[in-house]
Kinemage of the C-alpha trace (Angstrom):
@kinemage 1
@onewidth
@group {chain A} dominant
@subgroup {mainchain}
@vectorlist {calphas} color= white
{ca met a 1} P 1.188 -73.194 -155.974
{ca lys a 2} L 4.839 -73.374 -154.957
{ca lys a 3} L 6.297 -73.200 -151.475
{ca leu a 4} L 8.488 -70.116 -151.134
{ca lys a 5} L 12.147 -70.257 -150.190
{ca asn a 6} L 13.365 -67.986 -147.392
{ca ser a 7} L 15.085 -65.817 -150.010
{ca glu a 8} L 11.698 -65.263 -151.709
{ca leu a 9} L 9.888 -64.030 -148.566
{ca asn a 10} L 11.150 -60.444 -148.914
{ca arg a 11} L 11.687 -59.977 -145.178
{ca ile a 12} L 13.224 -56.751 -143.973
{ca ser a 13} L 16.750 -56.612 -142.587
{ca leu a 14} L 17.551 -56.167 -138.912
{ca glu a 15} L 18.459 -52.524 -139.573
{ca glu a 16} L 15.232 -51.940 -141.519
{ca phe a 17} L 13.252 -53.538 -138.673
{ca lys a 18} L 14.850 -51.269 -136.087
{ca asn a 19} L 14.109 -48.192 -138.228
{ca ser a 20} L 10.563 -49.191 -139.173
{ca ser a 21} L 7.360 -47.805 -137.744
{ca lys a 22} L 6.182 -50.087 -134.928
{ca thr a 23} L 2.765 -51.315 -133.891
{ca pro a 24} L 1.801 -49.211 -130.824
{ca ile a 25} L 1.679 -52.213 -128.500
{ca lys a 26} L 3.937 -53.173 -125.632
{ca val a 27} L 3.767 -56.821 -124.576
{ca val a 28} L 4.262 -57.376 -120.851
{ca leu a 29} L 5.257 -60.839 -119.609
{ca asp a 30} L 4.758 -61.369 -115.889
{ca asn a 31} L 6.368 -64.332 -114.159
{ca ile a 32} L 6.561 -66.561 -117.239
{ca arg a 33} L 8.270 -69.762 -116.081
{ca ser a 34} L 9.326 -71.203 -119.429
{ca ala a 35} L 12.116 -69.516 -121.348
{ca his a 36} L 10.862 -71.388 -124.436
{ca asn a 37} L 7.537 -69.545 -124.103
{ca val a 38} L 9.416 -66.260 -123.750
{ca gly a 39} L 11.398 -66.962 -126.925
{ca ser a 40} L 8.265 -67.900 -128.821
{ca ile a 41} L 6.596 -64.646 -127.773
{ca phe a 42} L 9.655 -62.668 -128.905
{ca arg a 43} L 9.370 -64.298 -132.324
{ca thr a 44} L 5.654 -63.511 -132.578
{ca cys a 45} L 6.267 -59.888 -131.567
{ca asp a 46} L 8.933 -59.572 -134.261
{ca ala a 47} L 6.468 -60.868 -136.872
{ca phe a 48} L 3.984 -58.094 -136.064
{ca leu a 49} L 6.426 -55.195 -135.470
{ca ile a 50} L 5.569 -54.866 -131.779
{ca asp a 51} L 7.087 -51.796 -130.155
{ca glu a 52} L 8.591 -53.408 -127.050
{ca ile a 53} L 8.503 -56.378 -124.695
{ca ile a 54} L 8.623 -55.787 -120.940
{ca leu a 55} L 9.825 -58.762 -118.908
{ca cys a 56} L 8.811 -58.862 -115.235
{ca gly a 57} L 9.314 -61.017 -112.164
{ca ile a 58} L 10.820 -64.474 -112.745
{ca thr a 59} L 10.534 -64.175 -116.543
{ca ala a 60} L 13.811 -65.184 -118.200
{ca val a 61} L 15.725 -62.466 -120.045
{ca pro a 62} L 18.122 -62.610 -123.001
{ca pro a 63} L 20.759 -63.804 -123.461
{ca asn a 64} L 19.440 -67.233 -122.559
{ca asn a 65} L 19.983 -70.484 -124.483
{ca glu a 66} L 16.377 -71.639 -124.046
{ca ile a 67} L 15.021 -68.293 -125.263
{ca arg a 68} L 17.409 -68.400 -128.220
{ca lys a 69} L 16.065 -71.812 -129.344
{ca thr a 70} L 12.582 -70.455 -130.019
{ca ala a 71} L 13.269 -66.746 -130.571
{ca leu a 72} L 15.501 -67.426 -133.602
{ca gly a 73} L 17.283 -64.069 -133.362
{ca ser a 74} L 14.250 -61.906 -132.543
{ca thr a 75} L 15.855 -60.884 -129.236
{ca glu a 76} L 18.218 -58.853 -131.429
{ca ser a 77} L 15.492 -57.083 -133.393
{ca leu a 78} L 13.024 -56.216 -130.623
{ca lys a 79} L 13.384 -53.609 -127.923
{ca trp a 80} L 12.967 -55.176 -124.498
{ca ile a 81} L 13.496 -54.217 -120.880
{ca tyr a 82} L 13.355 -55.981 -117.548
{ca val a 83} L 11.327 -54.514 -114.675
{ca glu a 84} L 11.348 -56.608 -111.509
{ca glu a 85} L 7.944 -55.524 -110.169
{ca ile a 86} L 5.123 -55.494 -112.708
{ca glu a 87} L 3.261 -52.843 -110.710
{ca asn a 88} L 6.123 -50.426 -111.405
{ca ala a 89} L 5.967 -51.245 -115.117
{ca ile a 90} L 2.195 -50.675 -115.179
{ca leu a 91} L 2.431 -47.343 -113.360
{ca lys a 92} L 5.073 -46.132 -115.828
{ca leu a 93} L 2.970 -47.293 -118.785
{ca lys a 94} L -0.096 -45.509 -117.373
{ca ser a 95} L 1.950 -42.314 -116.991
{ca glu a 96} L 2.771 -42.647 -120.722
{ca asn a 97} L -0.964 -42.984 -121.560
{ca tyr a 98} L -0.970 -46.684 -122.373
{ca asn a 99} L -4.219 -48.600 -122.023
{ca ile a 100} L -3.453 -51.616 -119.830
{ca ile a 101} L -5.097 -54.790 -121.100
{ca ser a 102} L -4.773 -58.041 -119.147
{ca ile a 103} L -5.380 -61.288 -120.994
{ca glu a 104} L -7.224 -63.448 -118.486
{ca gln a 105} L -10.455 -65.226 -117.673
{ca ala a 106} L -12.436 -62.896 -115.423
{ca asp a 107} L -16.074 -62.344 -114.517
{ca lys a 108} L -16.394 -59.135 -116.538
{ca ser a 109} L -13.857 -59.819 -119.272
{ca thr a 110} L -14.512 -58.908 -122.887
{ca pro a 111} L -14.238 -61.693 -125.454
{ca leu a 112} L -11.313 -60.949 -127.781
{ca glu a 113} L -13.565 -61.046 -130.834
{ca asn a 114} L -15.717 -58.262 -129.302
{ca phe a 115} L -12.844 -56.070 -128.088
{ca ser a 116} L -12.428 -52.898 -130.157
{ca leu a 117} L -9.203 -50.986 -130.511
{ca asp a 118} L -8.663 -47.340 -131.301
{ca ser a 119} L -5.711 -46.961 -133.676
{ca ser a 120} L -4.930 -43.552 -132.157
{ca lys a 121} L -4.247 -45.121 -128.731
{ca lys a 122} L -1.347 -47.078 -127.309
{ca tyr a 123} L -1.810 -50.474 -125.661
{ca ala a 124} L 0.111 -52.607 -123.191
{ca val a 125} L -1.005 -56.236 -123.190
{ca ile a 126} L -0.218 -58.345 -120.129
{ca phe a 127} L 0.284 -62.107 -120.168
{ca gly a 128} L 0.693 -63.933 -116.869
{ca asn a 129} L 2.219 -67.036 -115.379
{ca glu a 130} L 1.519 -70.369 -117.085
{ca ile a 131} L -0.236 -71.781 -114.007
{ca lys a 132} L -1.533 -68.796 -112.023
{ca gly a 133} L -2.265 -66.463 -114.934
{ca val a 134} L -2.471 -62.704 -114.435
{ca ser a 135} L -2.611 -61.858 -110.732
{ca gln a 136} L -5.615 -60.093 -109.214
{ca asn a 137} L -3.523 -57.052 -108.266
{ca val a 138} L -2.562 -56.638 -111.934
{ca ile a 139} L -6.185 -57.076 -113.025
{ca asp a 140} L -7.106 -54.352 -110.532
{ca leu a 141} L -4.609 -52.015 -112.237
{ca ser a 142} L -5.862 -52.881 -115.736
{ca asp a 143} L -8.140 -50.748 -117.872
{ca asp a 144} L -9.699 -53.853 -119.455
{ca val a 145} L -9.523 -57.621 -119.244
{ca val a 146} L -9.785 -59.538 -122.499
{ca glu a 147} L -10.447 -63.250 -122.767
{ca ile a 148} L -9.853 -65.630 -125.666
{ca ser a 149} L -13.073 -67.583 -126.165
{ca gln a 150} L -12.556 -71.342 -125.879
{ca tyr a 151} L -14.960 -74.176 -126.588
{ca gly a 152} L -13.185 -77.403 -125.621
{ca thr a 153} L -12.585 -79.179 -122.318
{ca lys a 154} L -9.358 -77.431 -121.292
{ca his a 155} L -9.419 -74.309 -119.152
{ca ser a 156} L -6.599 -72.403 -120.812
{ca leu a 157} L -4.185 -72.057 -123.703
{ca asn a 158} L -0.398 -72.065 -123.546
{ca val a 159} L 0.805 -68.504 -122.884
{ca ser a 160} L 2.796 -68.342 -126.113
{ca val a 161} L -0.253 -69.493 -128.086
{ca ser a 162} L -2.397 -66.893 -126.296
{ca ala a 163} L 0.168 -64.205 -127.094
{ca gly a 164} L 0.181 -65.232 -130.750
{ca ile a 165} L -3.599 -65.044 -131.010
{ca val a 166} L -3.886 -61.704 -129.194
{ca val a 167} L -0.936 -59.978 -130.866
{ca trp a 168} L -2.179 -61.015 -134.322
{ca asp a 169} L -5.728 -59.890 -133.490
{ca phe a 170} L -4.591 -56.517 -132.087
{ca phe a 171} L -2.270 -55.991 -135.080
{ca leu a 172} L -5.137 -56.585 -137.518
{ca lys a 173} L -7.554 -54.348 -135.613
{ca ile a 174} L -5.070 -51.474 -135.290
{ca asn a 175} L -4.102 -51.644 -138.958
{ca ala a 176} L -7.703 -51.960 -140.200
{ca asn a 177} L -8.508 -48.392 -139.161
């Protein structure tokens, strides 16, 4: 086994990325405090051909030096928009027939491993603030709440780690059908 060089990875060009068929998922970031987390999520979304990122509230937007450090150019490949009030973003997504999925710990949440996706549907996945999580008003507007099962002593995962797990899982489930 030999480690591959970047030139051997056969990645698509920026132009090919922009013209490629996208995964029918929009990632919504609501009040994410850390621009490093935002950049990391951009990079993850690039890896899985996510359709768009919607940045809401206090979430940092490109261009931003802290985003750039972790995004590594993915702010140039991905479509993104800023919407100040997440409720407005959700209402627009609902009008476009997106299923709104909040990633949060809730009393009637579905464990990620048990959550089924329909490849004919479009999904918007919401990640909330690093401390407060997804707000109750957003949960109330959601079609489903999905939770990443955890077994250790900590109560939560870093938002960029959560986004990586969920985006990868959704990508696999959508492309398995």
